[in-house]
C-alpha positions as CSV (number, residue, x, y, z in Angstrom):
1,M,-24.8,81.0,-40.5
2,E,-26.0,77.8,-38.7
3,N,-27.7,76.8,-41.7
4,S,-24.4,76.6,-44.0
5,T,-23.0,74.4,-41.5
6,Q,-25.7,71.9,-42.0
7,K,-25.4,71.4,-45.6
8,I,-25.1,67.5,-46.2
9,S,-23.0,65.4,-48.5
10,V,-24.4,63.2,-51.4
11,L,-23.1,60.2,-49.1
12,E,-24.6,61.2,-45.9
13,K,-27.8,61.5,-48.0
14,V,-27.7,57.9,-49.5
15,G,-26.4,56.5,-46.0
16,F,-29.5,58.1,-44.3
17,S,-31.9,56.8,-47.3
18,L,-30.6,53.3,-47.1
19,G,-32.1,53.1,-43.9
20,D,-35.5,53.8,-45.3
21,S,-34.6,51.0,-47.9
22,A,-33.8,48.3,-45.2
23,A,-37.0,49.2,-43.5
24,N,-38.9,48.8,-46.5
25,F,-37.5,45.3,-47.6
26,I,-40.1,44.3,-44.4
27,F,-42.6,46.8,-44.5
28,Q,-43.7,46.6,-48.0
29,T,-43.6,42.8,-47.9
30,I,-45.9,42.9,-44.9
31,M,-48.0,45.7,-46.8
32,L,-48.0,43.7,-50.3
33,L,-47.9,40.1,-49.6
34,Q,-48.7,39.2,-45.9
35,L,-52.5,38.8,-46.2
36,S,-51.6,36.6,-49.4
37,F,-48.7,34.5,-47.4
38,Y,-51.0,34.0,-44.1
39,T,-54.1,33.1,-46.1
40,N,-52.8,30.7,-49.2
41,T,-49.2,29.8,-48.0
42,F,-49.5,29.7,-44.0
43,G,-52.8,28.4,-44.2
44,I,-54.5,30.4,-41.0
45,S,-58.1,31.7,-41.4
46,A,-59.0,35.5,-42.3
47,T,-60.6,36.0,-39.0
48,A,-57.2,35.1,-37.1
49,I,-55.2,37.7,-39.9
50,A,-57.6,40.3,-38.9
51,V,-57.1,40.2,-35.4
52,L,-53.3,39.4,-35.6
53,F,-53.1,42.7,-38.0
54,L,-55.3,44.7,-35.5
55,V,-53.5,43.3,-32.2
56,G,-50.1,43.5,-33.9
57,R,-49.8,46.8,-35.2
58,L,-51.6,48.2,-32.1
59,V,-49.1,46.5,-29.6
60,G,-46.6,48.5,-32.2
61,A,-48.4,51.6,-31.8
62,V,-48.3,51.6,-28.0
63,A,-44.3,50.5,-28.1
64,D,-43.8,53.7,-30.3
65,P,-44.3,56.7,-27.7
66,I,-42.2,54.6,-25.3
67,M,-39.6,54.1,-27.9
68,G,-39.9,58.0,-28.4
69,V,-39.3,58.6,-24.7
70,I,-36.3,56.3,-24.7
71,A,-34.6,58.0,-27.7
72,D,-35.1,61.1,-26.5
73,R,-33.3,60.6,-23.3
74,T,-30.3,58.6,-25.0
75,N,-27.1,60.3,-24.9
76,T,-24.2,58.7,-26.5
77,R,-20.8,59.6,-28.3
78,W,-22.8,58.8,-31.6
79,G,-25.7,60.7,-30.7
80,K,-29.4,60.0,-29.5
81,F,-30.8,58.4,-32.6
82,R,-28.3,56.6,-34.5
83,P,-27.0,54.0,-31.9
84,W,-30.5,52.6,-32.0
85,I,-30.4,51.7,-35.8
86,L,-27.1,49.8,-35.0
87,W,-28.4,47.9,-32.3
88,T,-31.7,46.9,-33.8
89,A,-30.5,46.0,-36.9
90,I,-29.9,42.3,-36.7
91,P,-32.9,41.5,-34.5
92,F,-34.8,43.5,-37.5
93,G,-33.6,41.0,-40.2
94,I,-34.1,38.2,-37.8
95,F,-37.8,38.6,-37.1
96,G,-38.5,40.0,-40.6
97,F,-37.3,36.7,-41.7
98,L,-39.1,34.5,-39.2
99,A,-42.8,36.2,-39.8
100,F,-42.5,34.6,-43.5
101,Y,-41.0,31.5,-42.0
102,T,-43.4,28.4,-42.1
103,P,-42.8,25.8,-39.7
104,D,-44.5,22.4,-39.6
105,L,-47.0,22.9,-36.8
106,G,-50.8,22.3,-36.5
107,E,-53.7,24.7,-36.8
108,N,-53.3,26.4,-33.5
109,G,-49.7,26.4,-33.4
110,K,-49.5,28.0,-36.9
111,V,-51.7,30.9,-35.2
112,V,-49.4,31.2,-32.1
113,W,-46.2,31.3,-34.5
114,A,-47.7,34.0,-36.7
115,F,-49.1,36.2,-33.5
116,A,-45.6,35.8,-32.0
117,T,-43.3,36.5,-34.5
118,Y,-45.6,39.2,-35.9
119,I,-45.6,41.0,-32.6
120,L,-41.9,40.7,-31.9
121,L,-41.2,42.2,-35.6
122,M,-43.7,45.2,-34.7
123,L,-41.6,45.8,-31.4
124,V,-38.3,45.7,-33.2
125,Y,-39.8,48.0,-36.0
126,S,-40.6,50.5,-33.3
127,A,-37.4,50.1,-31.5
128,N,-35.7,50.9,-35.0
129,N,-38.2,53.1,-36.9
130,I,-38.7,55.9,-34.2
131,P,-35.0,56.8,-33.9
132,Y,-34.5,56.5,-37.9
133,S,-37.6,58.8,-38.2
134,A,-36.3,61.3,-35.7
135,L,-32.9,61.1,-37.2
136,S,-34.4,63.2,-40.1
137,G,-35.5,66.1,-37.9
138,V,-31.8,66.4,-36.3
139,I,-29.5,65.8,-39.4
140,T,-30.1,69.4,-40.5
141,G,-32.2,72.4,-39.9
142,D,-32.0,74.1,-43.3
143,Q,-35.2,73.6,-45.2
144,K,-33.6,73.1,-48.4
145,Q,-31.2,70.6,-47.5
146,R,-34.1,68.8,-45.4
147,N,-36.6,68.9,-48.8
148,S,-33.6,67.3,-50.5
149,L,-32.8,64.8,-47.7
150,F,-36.2,63.4,-47.9
151,S,-36.5,63.5,-52.2
152,Y,-33.3,61.3,-51.7
153,R,-34.7,59.1,-49.0
154,F,-37.8,58.2,-51.1
155,I,-36.0,57.7,-54.2
156,F,-34.6,54.9,-52.3
157,V,-37.6,53.7,-50.9
158,V,-39.0,53.2,-54.4
159,F,-35.6,51.2,-55.2
160,A,-36.7,49.0,-52.4
161,T,-40.2,48.8,-53.5
162,I,-39.5,48.0,-57.0
163,A,-37.5,44.9,-55.3
164,I,-40.6,43.8,-53.4
165,Q,-43.4,44.8,-55.6
166,G,-41.6,43.9,-59.0
167,F,-39.5,41.1,-57.7
168,A,-40.9,39.4,-54.8
169,V,-43.5,37.1,-56.2
170,P,-41.2,36.2,-59.0
171,M,-38.5,35.4,-56.5
172,V,-40.9,33.2,-54.8
173,N,-42.0,31.3,-57.5
174,H,-38.6,30.8,-58.8
175,F,-37.0,29.6,-55.5
176,G,-40.1,27.7,-54.5
177,K,-40.7,26.1,-57.6
178,G,-44.3,25.2,-56.7
179,D,-43.5,25.2,-52.9
180,S,-44.5,29.0,-52.0
181,A,-43.3,28.1,-48.4
182,K,-39.6,27.5,-49.7
183,G,-39.9,30.5,-51.8
184,Y,-40.6,32.9,-49.3
185,M,-38.2,31.6,-46.7
186,I,-35.5,32.1,-49.4
187,T,-36.7,35.8,-50.7
188,M,-37.1,36.9,-47.1
189,G,-33.7,35.6,-46.1
190,I,-32.1,37.7,-49.0
191,F,-34.2,40.8,-48.1
192,S,-33.7,40.5,-44.3
193,L,-29.5,40.2,-44.9
194,L,-29.9,43.3,-47.2
195,A,-31.9,45.2,-44.6
196,V,-29.3,44.7,-41.9
197,L,-26.1,45.6,-44.0
198,F,-28.2,48.8,-44.8
199,F,-28.8,49.6,-41.5
200,V,-25.0,49.5,-40.4
201,A,-24.5,51.7,-43.2
202,T,-27.1,54.6,-42.3
203,F,-25.6,54.5,-38.7
204,S,-22.3,54.8,-40.4
205,W,-22.7,57.3,-42.7
206,T,-24.9,60.0,-41.1
207,K,-24.3,62.6,-38.2
208,E,-26.6,64.4,-35.8
209,R,-26.4,68.1,-35.9
210,V,-29.5,69.9,-34.5
211,K,-29.7,69.8,-30.4
212,P,-31.9,70.8,-27.9
213,N,-31.4,73.3,-25.7
214,P,-29.0,72.2,-23.1
215,E,-31.0,73.8,-20.6
216,Q,-34.4,71.9,-21.4
217,K,-35.5,69.5,-18.5
218,Q,-37.1,66.4,-19.6
219,S,-40.5,65.8,-18.6
220,L,-42.8,62.8,-20.0
221,K,-45.9,65.3,-18.8
222,Q,-44.9,68.4,-20.6
223,D,-43.9,66.2,-23.7
224,I,-47.3,64.9,-24.2
225,S,-48.9,68.2,-23.3
226,D,-46.9,69.7,-26.2
227,L,-48.1,67.2,-28.4
228,L,-51.7,67.7,-27.2
229,N,-51.6,71.3,-27.9
230,N,-49.4,71.3,-31.2
231,G,-52.6,71.6,-33.6
232,P,-50.0,70.6,-36.8
233,W,-49.3,67.6,-34.8
234,V,-52.9,66.5,-34.1
235,I,-53.7,67.0,-38.0
236,M,-50.4,64.9,-39.1
237,F,-51.5,62.4,-36.8
238,L,-54.8,61.9,-38.4
239,V,-53.3,62.2,-41.9
240,F,-51.1,59.4,-41.2
241,V,-54.0,57.1,-39.8
242,M,-56.2,57.3,-42.8
243,M,-53.4,57.4,-45.3
244,F,-52.1,54.1,-44.2
245,I,-55.8,52.6,-43.9
246,F,-55.8,53.5,-47.4
247,L,-52.8,51.7,-48.1
248,A,-53.3,48.9,-45.9
249,I,-56.6,48.1,-47.8
250,R,-55.5,48.9,-51.5
251,N,-51.9,47.1,-51.5
252,G,-53.1,44.5,-49.2
253,L,-55.5,43.3,-51.7
254,L,-54.0,44.3,-55.0
255,L,-52.5,40.9,-55.7
256,F,-55.8,39.5,-55.4
257,F,-57.1,41.7,-58.1
258,F,-54.5,40.9,-60.4
259,Q,-55.3,37.1,-59.8
260,Y,-59.2,37.3,-60.0
261,N,-60.2,40.7,-61.7
262,L,-57.9,40.3,-64.5
263,D,-58.3,37.8,-67.4
264,I,-55.7,35.2,-67.3
265,P,-55.3,34.3,-71.3
266,S,-55.1,38.0,-71.5
267,M,-52.2,38.6,-69.3
268,A,-50.3,35.3,-70.4
269,A,-50.6,36.7,-74.4
270,L,-49.2,40.1,-73.4
271,L,-46.2,38.2,-71.6
272,N,-45.6,36.5,-74.6
273,S,-45.5,39.4,-76.6
274,M,-43.2,41.2,-74.3
275,N,-41.0,38.5,-74.0
276,H,-40.5,38.3,-77.7
277,G,-39.8,41.9,-77.6
278,T,-37.1,41.5,-74.7
279,F,-35.5,38.5,-76.6
280,G,-36.5,36.1,-74.0
281,L,-35.3,38.0,-70.8
282,L,-38.7,37.2,-69.2
283,E,-38.9,33.6,-69.7
284,K,-35.2,33.4,-68.4
285,V,-36.1,35.2,-65.3
286,G,-39.3,33.2,-64.6
287,M,-42.0,35.8,-65.4
288,A,-43.0,34.1,-68.6
289,G,-43.3,30.8,-70.4
290,A,-45.3,27.7,-69.7
291,N,-44.3,27.6,-66.1
292,A,-45.0,31.2,-65.0
293,D,-47.6,32.7,-63.1
294,P,-49.3,35.0,-65.4
295,A,-50.8,37.2,-62.8
296,G,-47.8,37.3,-60.6
297,S,-45.8,38.3,-63.5
298,I,-47.8,41.2,-64.9
299,F,-48.4,42.1,-61.1
300,G,-44.5,42.6,-61.0
301,I,-44.2,44.4,-64.2
302,T,-47.0,46.8,-63.5
303,N,-45.4,47.7,-60.2
304,I,-41.9,48.1,-61.5
305,L,-43.1,50.5,-64.1
306,G,-45.4,52.0,-61.6
307,Q,-42.3,52.6,-59.0
308,L,-40.4,54.2,-61.8
309,A,-42.8,56.6,-62.4
310,S,-43.0,57.5,-58.8
311,I,-39.3,58.4,-58.6
312,L,-40.1,61.1,-61.5
313,G,-43.1,61.9,-59.3
314,I,-40.5,62.6,-56.3
315,V,-38.2,64.7,-58.5
316,V,-41.3,66.9,-59.5
317,S,-42.4,66.8,-55.9
318,N,-39.2,68.8,-54.5
319,L,-39.6,71.5,-57.5
320,L,-42.9,72.1,-56.7
321,V,-42.6,72.1,-52.8
322,S,-40.1,75.0,-53.3
323,R,-42.8,77.2,-55.2
324,M,-45.9,75.8,-53.8
325,G,-45.4,74.8,-50.4
326,K,-45.8,71.7,-48.5
327,R,-49.3,71.2,-47.9
328,N,-50.8,72.6,-51.3
329,V,-48.4,70.0,-53.1
330,F,-49.4,67.3,-50.9
331,I,-53.2,67.8,-51.4
332,G,-52.5,68.2,-55.2
333,G,-50.7,64.6,-55.5
334,L,-53.5,63.1,-53.2
335,L,-56.4,64.1,-55.4
336,L,-54.6,62.8,-58.5
337,A,-53.7,59.6,-57.0
338,T,-57.1,59.0,-55.8
339,L,-58.6,59.6,-59.0
340,F,-56.3,57.2,-60.8
341,A,-56.9,54.4,-57.8
342,V,-60.8,54.8,-58.4
343,L,-60.7,54.1,-61.9
344,F,-59.2,50.7,-61.3
345,Y,-63.2,50.1,-60.5
346,V,-64.1,50.4,-64.1
347,V,-61.2,48.4,-65.8
348,P,-62.6,45.4,-67.7
349,P,-61.0,41.8,-67.2
350,T,-59.3,42.0,-70.5
351,G,-57.9,45.6,-70.0
352,I,-54.5,44.8,-69.0
353,I,-52.7,47.7,-70.6
354,L,-55.1,50.0,-69.3
355,V,-54.4,49.0,-65.7
356,L,-50.2,49.3,-66.3
357,V,-51.4,52.9,-67.5
358,L,-53.5,53.5,-64.4
359,Q,-50.9,52.2,-62.1
360,I,-48.1,54.1,-63.8
361,L,-50.2,57.5,-63.2
362,F,-51.2,56.2,-59.6
363,N,-47.6,55.8,-58.6
364,F,-46.4,59.4,-60.4
365,S,-49.1,61.0,-58.4
366,W,-48.3,59.0,-55.1
367,G,-44.3,59.7,-55.7
368,I,-45.5,63.6,-55.6
369,T,-46.7,63.0,-52.1
370,M,-43.9,60.5,-51.0
371,P,-41.7,62.9,-49.2
372,V,-44.0,65.8,-48.2
373,P,-45.6,64.3,-45.1
374,W,-42.7,63.1,-43.8
375,A,-40.7,66.5,-44.3
376,M,-44.2,67.9,-42.7
377,M,-43.2,66.0,-39.6
378,A,-40.2,67.4,-39.2
379,D,-41.9,70.9,-39.4
380,V,-44.0,69.7,-36.6
381,A,-40.8,68.9,-34.6
382,D,-39.3,72.4,-35.3
383,Y,-43.1,73.9,-34.7
384,S,-42.9,72.3,-31.0
385,D,-39.3,73.7,-30.4
386,W,-40.3,77.2,-31.8
387,K,-43.4,77.5,-29.8
388,Y,-42.5,76.1,-26.6
389,N,-38.8,76.2,-26.7
390,R,-38.6,72.7,-26.1
391,R,-37.4,69.8,-28.3
392,S,-38.3,66.2,-28.0
393,T,-38.0,64.9,-31.7
394,A,-38.4,61.3,-31.2
395,M,-41.9,62.0,-29.2
396,V,-43.1,63.9,-32.2
397,F,-42.3,61.4,-34.5
398,A,-43.2,58.5,-32.5
399,G,-46.7,60.2,-31.9
400,I,-47.0,60.6,-35.6
401,V,-45.7,57.0,-36.4
402,I,-48.4,55.9,-33.9
403,G,-50.8,57.1,-36.6
404,L,-49.0,55.0,-39.3
405,K,-49.5,52.0,-36.8
406,V,-52.9,52.5,-36.2
407,G,-53.9,53.0,-39.7
408,L,-52.1,49.7,-40.8
409,A,-53.9,47.9,-38.0
410,I,-57.3,49.3,-38.9
411,G,-56.8,48.9,-43.1
412,G,-55.0,45.7,-42.6
413,A,-58.1,44.2,-40.4
414,I,-60.8,46.0,-42.7
415,G,-58.8,44.6,-45.9
416,S,-59.0,40.9,-44.4
417,M,-62.6,41.1,-43.5
418,L,-63.3,42.8,-46.8
419,L,-61.7,39.4,-48.3
420,K,-64.2,37.7,-46.2
421,W,-67.2,39.1,-46.4
422,S,-67.1,39.1,-50.0
423,G,-66.7,35.3,-50.0
424,Y,-63.4,35.0,-51.2
425,V,-62.2,31.2,-50.6
426,A,-58.5,30.7,-50.0
427,P,-56.9,27.8,-52.7
428,P,-55.9,24.7,-51.1
429,A,-52.2,23.9,-50.0
430,K,-49.7,24.3,-52.7
431,V,-52.5,25.8,-55.0
432,S,-52.2,29.1,-56.2
433,W,-55.5,29.9,-57.7
434,I,-58.9,28.6,-57.5
435,A,-62.3,30.4,-59.3
436,Q,-64.3,32.8,-57.2
437,T,-67.6,34.0,-57.0
438,P,-68.6,36.9,-58.8
439,E,-69.6,38.7,-55.4
440,A,-66.1,37.7,-54.3
441,I,-64.4,39.1,-57.4
442,A,-66.4,42.4,-56.9
443,G,-65.5,42.5,-53.4
444,I,-61.9,42.7,-54.6
445,R,-62.5,45.2,-57.4
446,L,-63.9,47.5,-54.6
447,S,-61.8,47.0,-52.0
448,T,-59.1,48.3,-54.2
449,S,-60.7,51.3,-55.7
450,I,-63.7,52.7,-53.9
451,Y,-63.5,51.6,-50.6
452,P,-60.2,53.1,-49.7
453,A,-60.6,56.2,-51.5
454,F,-63.0,57.7,-48.5
455,A,-59.6,57.6,-46.3
456,I,-57.9,60.0,-48.7
457,V,-61.1,62.4,-48.9
458,F,-60.9,62.7,-45.6
459,V,-57.0,63.3,-45.3
460,I,-57.5,66.1,-47.9
461,V,-60.2,67.5,-46.0
462,I,-58.2,67.8,-42.6
463,L,-55.1,69.3,-44.6
464,L,-57.1,72.3,-45.1
465,F,-56.8,73.3,-41.7
466,Y,-52.8,72.6,-41.4
467,K,-51.3,76.2,-40.8
468,I,-47.8,75.6,-41.4
469,N,-47.1,77.1,-44.7
470,K,-44.1,78.3,-46.7
471,S,-43.8,81.5,-44.7
472,M,-44.0,80.0,-41.4
473,E,-41.5,77.4,-42.6
474,I,-39.0,80.2,-43.2
475,K,-39.7,82.0,-39.9
476,M,-39.4,79.0,-37.9
477,Q,-36.2,78.0,-39.6
478,D,-34.7,81.6,-39.1
479,E,-35.6,82.0,-35.4
480,L,-34.5,78.5,-34.4
481,A,-31.3,79.4,-35.9
482,E,-31.0,82.2,-33.6
483,R,-31.5,80.5,-30.8
484,R,-29.3,77.7,-31.5
485,K,-26.4,80.2,-32.0
486,A,-27.1,81.9,-28.3
487,Y,-26.8,78.8,-26.5
488,N,-24.3,77.1,-28.5
489,A,-22.0,80.1,-27.9
490,Q,-23.0,80.0,-23.9
């Protein structure tokens, strides 16, 4: 059977997964810290940041389908998609570093630098991430192997997320020693170098196995027509838009929540208690003690524990998907995650432990959802192949990743403007915290709980119309396997 020849080794699953870890060294930093970096370290206005996020991410969204067309038409001895991961590895690392570098420029010069580096990063991200995403659809056509591949992938994503959410802020504080610009430069230099090395590993350790029909004629017009007439693709496009609006708003303001909604002395007291319990380990790594930033340290610890919980969620997800199907598991995980996110609104300033518990529960629930939409994307590519007898894997993935970029653009702009409308005032240079008005604090609390939840409610509603269920997945897998055997035998 064809599918039996498409079983993939643990090494290949790890190699593929390292590619997403690499991307997330930059992606997670953008999601989590770039708003804070531009506002508090680089010193540009919230309005300029909102325009930058909107324009930069929309430029990336326009580049995605172009890259999809190019990748589908690439033919090398290494395949269609793997070469692009290798070719873009070093540029990705360079622009990831430069986007968090602070040159000595005037106000206008800083805005120009931010726009140039951010837009170039988005373009390189498209050139790297579209082929990487498409690679997941051609490594194997076996549904069980594909589900396993995505579980590995997102466990490695969590490790990268732990590195960013747990250690990035303490690393900035440690390397900067009061100079956050220097701290960001060194921290992003480390993460960018790791990203380059991981991309090379992905190229070296993976193989493309699912091939299009050799008689398929390339037609951009037909590719677009297939997408627009592919109902599951349209639904997944909207899903990605709304999911990443949610993530861009919530994650972009989460550090502000810790800094301004939670009580600093309560966080410092908890850190001291935890430091004693770990025999001074937290103080040794700069997360406790007189010179530590209580909000940044609690933020990091909470995210580390939350991301560890998400690994458990990913493992549970793979077990649930095999029994209930992808869509049902996706909806269930989203419902739970939204509930725990909304509960952040009622956390009192001294409720540090409650925040920790809610973030663990949120991340466990979100972990259940993490592999699912990406595996559904591969199913959507199969659906196009099955229904129209034409396979344009990169175009299918590019079209849906456009939804991700559009969601990030809209969500990033909304998050920045919510911060401005709440009355938030950025601290002066080299000052990490100043008092905010009650209105600003309330706005931050709403922006990390109630406001982004509306996007997930929309996702759950439209998923009810997604028609690729478990039985259809098996039907497509078997029929496509028979077709490929026929044309491979020619």
